[in-house]
C-alpha positions, -999 to 999 in steps of 0.1 A, spaced: -482 216 -209 -476 202 -174 -480 166 -187 -455 173 -215 -429 187 -192 -435 159 -168 -429 133 -195 -398 151 -206 -384 147 -171 -395 111 -170 -378 102 -203 -346 119 -192 -345 101 -159 -354 68 -176 -325 73 -200 -299 82 -173 -310 55 -149 -314 30 -177 -277 34 -186 -267 25 -151 -291 -5 -150 -277 -19 -182 -242 -21 -166 -256 -47 -142 -274 -66 -169 -309 -52 -162 -330 -39 -191 -330 -1 -193 -368 1 -195 -370 -13 -160 -358 22 -149 -393 36 -156 -408 12 -131 -382 23 -104 -391 59 -111 -428 50 -107 -420 34 -73 -402 66 -63 -433 86 -71 -454 61 -52 -435 70 -21 -437 107 -28 -456 122 -57 -457 160 -62 -473 154 -96 -505 137 -85 -526 159 -107 -506 149 -138 -503 112 -131 -540 109 -122 -552 128 -153 -571 111 -181 -544 120 -206 -517 102 -187 -538 71 -180 -547 70 -217 -510 70 -228 -502 44 -201 -530 21 -214 -517 25 -249 -483 13 -236 -500 -18 -222 -518 -25 -255 -486 -21 -275 -468 -45 -252 -496 -70 -256 -494 -65 -294 -457 -72 -294 -463 -104 -273 -487 -116 -300 -463 -104 -328 -434 -124 -313 -454 -156 -309 -440 -181 -334 -465 -210 -335 -443 -230 -359 -413 -228 -336 -434 -238 -306 -448 -269 -325 -412 -279 -334 -401 -280 -297 -388 -314 -286 -407 -336 -262 -382 -327 -234 -391 -290 -238 -428 -296 -238 -426 -318 -207 -403 -295 -188 -423 -264 -196 -455 -281 -185 -441 -294 -152 -424 -261 -143 -454 -239 -151 -479 -263 -135 -459 -267 -103 -454 -230 -97 -490 -223 -106 -502 -250 -82 -482 -237 -52 -487 -201 -62 -525 -206 -62 -525 -219 -27 -502 -191 -15 -523 -163 -31 -556 -178 -19 -547 -185 17 -523 -156 23 -542 -128 5 -577 -142 7 -583 -142 -31 -609 -164 -48 -596 -197 -63 -602 -186 -99 -584 -153 -96 -556 -171 -76 -550 -195 -104 -550 -167 -129 -525 -146 -108 -503 -177 -102 -502 -188 -139 -493 -153 -151 -466 -150 -124 -452 -184 -134 -443 -172 -170 -408 -164 -180 -393 -130 -191 -369 -145 -217 -360 -110 -229 -341 -103 -197 -321 -136 -201 -308 -129 -236 -281 -104 -227 -268 -127 -199 -268 -158 -221 -252 -139 -250 -224 -125 -227 -214 -160 -216 -218 -175 -252 -246 -198 -241 -273 -189 -266 -263 -216 -291 -255 -242 -265 -280 -269 -255 -286 -252 -221 -292 -218 -237 -315 -232 -263 -335 -251 -237 -339 -219 -216 -351 -198 -246 -373 -226 -259 -391 -229 -226 -395 -191 -227 -410 -193 -262 -433 -222 -253 -446 -205 -222 -458 -177 -245 -487 -199 -253 -495 -200 -216 -493 -163 -215 -518 -160 -244 -542 -184 -227 -539 -164 -195 -547 -132 -212 -577 -147 -229 -591 -160 -196 -584 -127 -179 -603 -109 -207 -633 -132 -202 -633 -126 -164 -629 -89 -168 -658 -88 -192 -680 -107 -167 -669 -84 -138 -679 -54 -160 -715 -66 -160 -717 -83 -194 -738 -115 -196 -719 -147 -203 -738 -150 -236 -727 -116 -248 -692 -122 -238 -689 -153 -258 -706 -137 -288 -682 -108 -288 -652 -130 -282 -664 -151 -312 -663 -119 -332 -628 -112 -321 -616 -147 -329 -635 -145 -362 -616 -114 -372 -583 -132 -364 -595 -163 -383 -604 -141 -413 -570 -125 -413 -553 -159 -407 -571 -172 -438 -555 -144 -458 -522 -162 -452 -533 -186 -479 -532 -156 -502 -499 -143 -489 -483 -143 -524 -511 -122 -537 -506 -97 -509 -469 -94 -518 -479 -82 -553 -496 -52 -538 -474 -22 -543 -467 -2 -511 -456 33 -516 -431 32 -488 -426 19 -453 -442 48 -435 -474 45 -455 -475 7 -448 -469 15 -411 -501 36 -411 -520 5 -424 -505 -16 -395 -516 10 -370 -551 8 -385 -552 -29 -378 -539 -25 -342 -564 2 -333 -592 -17 -351 -587 -48 -330 -582 -28 -298 -614 -8 -305 -635 -38 -312 -623 -55 -280 -630 -23 -260 -667 -28 -266 -667 -59 -244 -639 -50 -220 -615 -72 -240 -592 -45 -255 -562 -65 -242 -572 -95 -261 -578 -74 -292 -542 -61 -290 -529 -96 -286 -549 -109 -316 -537 -79 -337 -501 -89 -331 -508 -126 -340 -527 -117 -371 -503 -91 -385 -473 -114 -380 -489 -138 -405 -499 -114 -432 -471 -88 -434 -448 -97 -463 -414 -110 -452 -394 -83 -470 -409 -55 -449 -416 -75 -417 -383 -66 -401 -386 -29 -410 -421 -26 -396 -412 -47 -366 -383 -22 -358 -406 8 -361 -433 -7 -339 -407 -17 -313 -392 18 -314 -425 34 -308 -437 9 -282 -405 7 -261 -393 42 -268 -425 60 -259 -455 41 -247 -439 13 -226 -420 36 -202 -452 55 -194 -469 21 -187 -442 9 -164 -442 43 -147 -480 39 -141 -474 4 -127 -449 17 -102 -470 47 -91 -499 24 -82 -477 3 -59 -484 7 -22 -448 13 -10 -459 15 26 -474 -20 25 -443 -34 8 -420 -19 35 -443 -31 62 -444 -67 50 -411 -74 33 -414 -111 45 -443 -115 21 -420 -107 -8 -394 -131 6 -421 -158 9 -432 -154 -28 -395 -153 -39 -387 -185 -19 -418 -203 -32 -409 -193 -68 -373 -203 -66 -379 -236 -48 -406 -247 -73 -387 -235 -103 -353 -250 -93 -367 -283 -80 -389 -288 -111 -360 -280 -134 -337 -303 -115 -361 -332 -116 -369 -328 -153 -334 -319 -165 -308 -337 -144 -306 -367 -167 -305 -346 -199 -285 -315 -188 -268 -326 -156 -272 -312 -120 -254 -279 -124 -271 -269 -157 -305 -280 -144 -300 -256 -114 -290 -228 -137 -321 -236 -158 -343 -232 -128 -327 -199 -117 -330 -185 -152 -367 -193 -154 -373 -172 -122 -371 -140 -143 -403 -121 -147 -410 -93 -172 -437 -75 -192 -463 -101 -196 -467 -108 -159 -468 -71 -151 -494 -65 -178 -518 -92 -166 -514 -82 -130 -520 -46 -139 -552 -56 -158 -565 -75 -128 -557 -46 -105 -573 -19 -126 -605 -39 -129 -607 -45 -92 -601 -83 -93 -571 -81 -70 -564 -57 -42 -536 -32 -37 -518 -54 -12 -514 -84 -35 -506 -61 -65 -479 -43 -45 -463 -76 -32 -462 -91 -67 -446 -59 -82 -421 -58 -53 -412 -94 -60 -406 -88 -97 -383 -59 -88 -364 -81 -63 -360 -108 -90 -347 -83 -115 -317 -76 -93 -312 -110 -77 -314 -133 -108 -289 -116 -131 -263 -116 -103 -270 -151 -92 -269 -164 -128 -236 -146 -135 -221 -160 -103 -232 -196 -110 -222 -196 -147 -187 -182 -138 -182 -204 -108 -192 -236 -125 -176 -225 -158 -206 -237 -178 -199 -219 -210 -162 -227 -209 -168 -264 -203 -192 -267 -232 -169 -249 -256 -140 -271 -246 -161 -302 -250 -168 -291 -286 -131 -287 -293 
């Protein structure tokens, strides 16, 4: 009963604080992370937040976020990206990963392999945070807006590869032999391959009469938990959740895809995800963050310099100087994928509390800095207005 009342209070605070955050263009779900940080500083509910029931719900939140990442990945759209998008994405991600790897390795004393993994996950973009800002300034359908979102979509592939590598490393750290890891990963990919083959028979699947959306939703849940359960055997439950999303995206009939998608998102973001973000915040070492704020500043400066410089060098001839700078600032936004991967590494002992806390603190800082900076630059340089006038 204590857990139920605790969650009731968390959901109410998430709702109220979320309404305030939305007014400054920050996603409401971010409020759960802030509440978690508050509990990290002072937590009178330690018994509840350390219970197996709470941790189980939090892990389900992580799995559903990974499922949605796989569900949103549009391979066809990625393959249609122009050469400029491919080159820009590669240069931006590679540059930040390179500098981030050196920073993580030498400042925090992390091994080279884990440093690369942390840096590559942190280099990815939270395009979901950018949508409201771009939409407000009527930039979504402009060349700049499409470039920003296309890079965000393309870097989803990097996110998937990072999760795959993280799953392999976590499996090895758990004591599995390399041979067993690859055999079990082969089973996971074989399941995905089998489901992907069913796409060839998609028309036949459409002939199958579903009683109603709720009954079909139960079938979807079966697939999600099946993939997660199989992955759990080899410490690759995260990979299983991701593959479940990719697989189901390709076999669900188009006519009910949107309906099922809305139900999954409602359950994931409305129930499980807030608990996950709360869990992330609670595990943050607030004392370390307050003691070493310059480390957060260092990570922020490194990220901004590499992102803006890379974007400027790649986009100045195509987009112009001002738009290239806005592109770089936009790509500094971090969201769910980076948090999920970092949390995975932390929970499995591959990174320590100090690095975990600094990265979470940096993400929080970016959440507040980037929206304000973007709004200021777009308004000052009249980016949306100039493009609309040029069309007329």
